[in-house]
Each structure stands twice: as structure tokens, then as C-alpha cells.
C-alpha positions as CSV (number, residue, x, y, z in Angstrom):
1,M,88.4,4.4,41.7
2,N,88.4,0.9,43.0
3,G,91.7,-0.8,41.9
4,V,92.5,1.8,39.3
5,G,94.0,4.6,41.4
6,V,93.9,8.3,40.8
7,L,93.5,9.4,37.2
8,D,95.2,12.4,35.7
9,E,93.9,14.5,32.9
10,A,95.2,12.1,30.3
11,G,93.4,9.2,32.0
12,R,90.2,11.1,32.1
13,L,90.5,12.0,28.5
14,R,91.2,8.4,27.7
15,L,88.1,7.3,29.5
16,L,86.1,9.9,27.6
17,G,87.5,8.7,24.3
18,S,86.7,5.1,25.3
19,G,83.1,6.1,26.1
20,A,82.7,8.0,22.8
21,T,84.1,5.1,20.8
22,G,81.9,2.6,22.6
23,A,78.9,4.9,22.0
24,A,79.7,5.3,18.3
25,F,80.2,1.6,17.9
26,A,76.9,0.8,19.6
27,V,74.9,3.3,17.6
28,V,76.3,2.1,14.3
29,L,75.7,-1.5,15.3
30,V,72.1,-1.0,16.4
31,V,71.2,1.2,13.4
32,L,72.8,-1.4,11.1
33,V,70.8,-4.2,12.6
34,A,67.6,-2.2,12.8
35,S,68.0,-0.9,9.2
36,S,67.8,-4.5,8.0
37,W,64.1,-4.5,8.9
38,T,63.1,-0.9,8.5
39,T,64.3,2.3,7.0
40,A,66.9,4.3,8.9
41,T,65.2,7.4,10.0
42,P,65.9,10.2,12.5
43,G,63.3,8.6,14.8
44,L,65.1,5.3,14.7
45,L,68.4,7.0,15.5
46,V,66.8,8.7,18.5
47,S,64.7,5.8,19.8
48,A,67.3,3.0,19.3
49,G,70.5,5.0,18.9
50,I,70.5,7.0,22.1
51,P,69.9,4.0,24.5
52,A,72.5,2.0,22.5
53,A,75.0,4.9,22.8
54,V,74.6,5.0,26.6
55,V,75.0,1.2,26.9
56,G,78.0,1.2,24.5
57,A,79.7,4.1,26.4
58,A,79.2,2.4,29.7
59,I,80.6,-0.9,28.4
60,A,83.7,0.8,26.9
61,V,84.4,2.7,30.1
62,V,84.0,-0.4,32.3
63,L,86.4,-2.4,29.9
64,Q,89.0,0.4,30.1
65,L,88.8,0.5,33.9
66,R,89.1,-3.3,33.9
67,S,92.1,-3.1,31.7
68,W,93.8,-0.7,34.0
69,R,93.0,-2.9,37.0
70,A,94.6,-5.9,35.2
71,E,97.7,-3.9,34.6
72,G,98.1,-3.0,38.2
73,G,96.3,0.3,38.2
74,Y,96.4,3.4,36.0
75,D,99.7,4.7,37.4
76,R,101.5,1.4,36.6
77,S,99.9,1.4,33.2
78,V,101.4,4.8,32.5
79,V,104.8,3.8,33.8
80,V,104.9,0.7,31.6
81,R,103.9,2.8,28.6
82,E,106.7,5.2,29.3
83,W,109.2,2.3,29.6
84,V,108.1,1.0,26.3
85,L,108.2,4.4,24.6
86,E,111.6,5.2,26.0
87,G,112.9,1.7,25.2
88,R,114.4,1.1,28.7
89,V,113.4,0.1,32.2
90,P,115.0,1.9,35.1
91,A,117.8,-0.2,36.6
92,E,116.2,-0.2,40.1
93,V,113.1,-2.1,38.8
94,P,113.6,-5.8,39.4
95,A,113.2,-8.2,36.5
96,E,110.4,-10.1,38.2
97,V,108.4,-6.8,38.2
98,W,109.0,-5.4,34.8
99,I,109.2,-8.5,32.6
100,P,105.5,-9.6,33.0
101,L,104.3,-6.0,32.6
102,V,106.3,-5.5,29.4
103,Q,105.5,-9.0,28.1
104,A,101.8,-8.2,28.4
105,Q,102.3,-5.2,26.1
106,A,104.4,-7.3,23.7
107,E,101.6,-9.9,23.4
108,R,99.2,-7.4,22.0
109,E,100.6,-7.5,18.5
110,A,98.6,-10.5,17.5
111,A,95.4,-8.8,18.7
112,G,96.4,-5.7,16.6
113,W,96.8,-7.8,13.5
114,G,93.5,-9.6,14.2
115,K,91.7,-6.2,14.4
116,I,93.2,-5.2,11.0
117,V,92.1,-8.4,9.4
118,L,88.6,-8.1,10.9
119,S,88.3,-4.5,9.9
120,T,89.3,-5.3,6.3
121,I,86.7,-8.1,6.2
122,W,84.0,-5.9,7.8
123,I,84.8,-3.1,5.3
124,A,84.3,-5.6,2.4
125,M,81.1,-6.9,3.9
126,T,79.8,-3.4,4.5
127,W,80.5,-2.4,1.0
128,S,78.8,-5.5,-0.4
129,M,75.7,-4.6,1.5
130,R,75.6,-0.9,0.5
131,D,72.4,-1.3,-1.5
132,Q,70.6,-2.6,1.6
133,H,71.7,0.0,4.1
134,G,72.2,3.1,2.1
135,A,75.0,5.6,1.8
136,L,74.8,7.0,5.4
137,I,75.0,3.7,7.2
138,T,77.6,2.3,4.8
139,T,79.8,5.4,5.3
140,M,79.4,5.3,9.1
141,L,80.4,1.6,9.2
142,I,83.3,2.0,6.8
143,L,84.6,4.9,8.9
144,L,84.2,2.9,12.1
145,W,86.0,-0.2,10.6
146,T,88.7,2.1,9.1
147,G,89.3,3.7,12.5
148,L,89.6,0.3,14.2
149,G,92.2,-0.8,11.6
150,L,94.1,2.5,11.8
151,W,94.2,2.4,15.6
152,S,95.7,-1.1,15.5
153,A,98.2,-0.2,12.7
154,L,99.3,3.1,14.2
155,W,99.2,2.4,17.9
156,V,98.7,-1.2,19.0
157,I,101.2,-2.9,16.7
158,P,104.0,-0.4,17.0
159,R,103.7,-0.3,20.8
160,A,103.7,-4.1,20.9
161,R,106.8,-4.2,18.7
162,A,108.5,-1.7,20.9
163,A,107.7,-3.8,23.9
164,K,109.2,-6.8,22.2
165,R,112.4,-4.9,21.5
166,L,112.5,-3.8,25.1
167,M,112.1,-7.4,26.2
168,R,114.9,-8.6,23.9
169,N,117.3,-5.8,24.9
170,G,116.4,-5.9,28.6
171,V,116.4,-9.7,29.1
172,A,119.8,-9.8,27.3
173,T,121.3,-7.4,29.9
174,I,119.9,-9.2,33.0
175,G,122.3,-11.4,34.8
């Protein structure tokens, strides 16, 4: 793939997961908006939901590929993730190479907290509109926002903090 490199099984599964998440988000969003004007029916789910799912999946896959390109390709993304998880960078990797890569991971903590705050607000908004949208849509939305918050709390923020620790420890030993 252009600028991404060769994907292994984990990369393909990650793309699949991104597509599925994008599709789910798009379906829920379209049904939510449409249900403000009309009753949510199976026909609405099919006529509006399926095209929305296709578009949402495509957007999510493109964004994931773009993210890998920005990180220097899929292979480099995997290597940096391993450095962060192991808490060390191999000695042969020069500081001018690893510091910007690990710093980019460390800077994602604020985005993770932002997603948690937004998901909390969205859950409260969804719950406040439960009479308008009914139990099915309310439940779908709350599950979507909960998933977003949990992803940030269990994956994004801990990984960013581990990258910060790696930066502190690694930069302290350079020289």
C-alpha cells in the first residue's frame, strides 16, 4: 500500500476493526439524526444505515492508513509500539530517530482524555434524549460512547503514559 508498507495479520485485523468501528459509528449517527424526524424502522436502517456504514467504514480505513503513513509506515508504527510496551529503545537507534516517534505517542494522552470527556458528555446527552429516540437507539449510542471512552482509558492513555516514561528514562540516559 502506498506509503504504508506491507501489513501483517495484525495490521489487516486492525484495518478490519477500524472499518467495523467506522461503520457502526456512521450507522448510529445516521439513524440518530434520521430518527429525529421519523420513526426508526428496519426500512430506515436498510435505506440509510447501509450506505452510511459503507461510507463510515471507508473513512475509518483511510484514516487508519493515513495515521500509519504519518508514523513512517506500518512497520515503523509496530516497532515504536514495541519500544513503548517494552519501555526501552534499542541502543543502536539514534536519538534523532526515536525521540520524535516516541514523543508523538506521548502526546496522545490529551486526546485520550478529551475522548473520555466527550464520551461522558455524549452519554449524558443521549440519556437526556431517550424519550425522543427510544430504547434501541439510546442503547446503541450509549454503547458506542462507552466503547470510545473505554478505548481511551484502557489503551490510548496508558500507552501515552508509557511513552512519556520512555521519553523521561531515555532522554536522561542520552549523552
